[in-house]
Structures are given as C-alpha cells and as structure tokens.
N, C-alpha and C positions, 0 to 999 in steps of 0.2 A: 624483092624489095629489101627485105632484111639483110640478105647478103651483100647488096650494093651499099648499104649504110655501114655495115661492118667493114667492108673493104675500103671505104672511103675514109672511116675513122683510123684504121690501121695505116693507110697511106699517110694521113696527116701526122699520125704520131710518129712514124719514121722519118718523115721530112723534119719534123720539130727536133728530133734527136741529131739528125745531121746538122742542121742549122746550129745547134747548141755546140756541137764539136767543132765546127768551123770558127765560131766566135771564141771558144776556149783557146783554139791554137793561135788565132790572131792576137788575143790577150797575152798569150805567152810570149810572142815575139815583141809585142809592144812592152812588156815587163823587161825582157832581155835589153832592149834599146834604152830604156829608163835606168836600169841598173848599170849598164855600161856608162851612161852619163854620170851617175852618181858615184861609181867607184874607180872608173879607169880614166876618164876624160881629163880630170885635173891635173894628172901627172903625165898625160901623153898627149899634150897640145903641140902645136907648131913651135919649134925652137927649144922645146924641153930637153934637159939633158938625159931624160930617160927615153927619149925618142918619141916621135909622133905616130901614134897608132890609132887607126879606125879600122872598121871591119874590111874596108876595100884595100887596106895597106898589104894584106897578105892573101894568098889563095888559100881555099877552104882546107887543104892538107897541111898547110903550115900552121893554121890555127890550131887544127886538131893536134898536131905534134906539141905545139906551145903548150896547150892545157894538159896534155898527157905527161910531158916530160919536163916542161921548164917552169910553168906557172909557180909551183911550190917553191923551188929553189930561187927563182927570182924575186918572190914577193914576201917571203917569210920573215925578212928583217925590215921591210917597209912598214912604217908606222902610219896608220890611218887616223889622223887627226880629227877628221870630220865624224868619225865613228867611234868615240870613247878612247882615242890613242892606243887601240890594239893593233897587232900586226894585220895587215891586209888579209892574210890567210886564215885569220880568226873572225875578222869583221864581216866576211862573206860567207854566207851559209853554202852548203853543197847544192841547194835547190837554186840559190841565187847564181852560183857559179856555173851550174848547167844552162841556165837562161842566158847568162852572158856568153857562154861558148856557143849556144846555139845561134844566137844572134850574130855573132861574128862569123861563124861558119856559113850561115845562111845568106850573109850579105857581104861575103869575101869578094875579092877581085875577080875571081872566076865564077861567080854565081851568076844566076839569071837576074838578080836584083842587087848589084854591088851598091853600097851606100856608105856614108859617114854616119857618125851618131848625131850629127847636127847640132 
C-alpha cells in the first residue's frame, strides 16, 4: 500500500514538472511573438521602405543566417524611438533577441506552423 502511494506521488510530481516545462516553452514562444510585434513590426509592415517581414517571409535557414550574419550590421544605426531613442541593437537584450529569433525560425515559411505576427 505504501509503495502504491509513493509511486502515485512520484508519478504526479513528474507529470507536474512536465506540464510546467510545456507552459514555460509556450510562454517563450508567446514572448517572442510579442517582442517581434513590439520591436520589429512597426518598421517592417506592408509597403515599408525597410521591406515587409513576418516569420513566414523567409524559411528557417534564412532567418538563422539573418540573425547570425546580418542583424547587427543592418540594425546598428537604426534608432528605436519607442525605447529611449537608442539603436535597435542596444534596445533589444540578448534574451529578447533570442526569443524573437526563435519565434521567426519556429514560424518560418517552411515550418510546421508558419505565421505572421498578426
């Protein structure tokens, strides 16, 4: 009887930890979407001289290449008026940029769930 109660308790604890991990992963994706809207969407809408970009504009490898090789160079002189007039590369933290990158790659044109940032 004690062994059954112990097994049930352990099982519930493991399931609880798994559910917490799933919620955290979902929150991260939602944060990336919100950050994309906050930092990227205003300058990259339809008809923008900067080009219209949403996650499904590019395939995953193109997004990875952009963030690895082009992001810094293309954005270092862009001023972010909504965030204190700092350059975009200074107004977005490393963690925020990772969340934006993950959102773009996870929802790229060749992903299982392509999407815009709506």
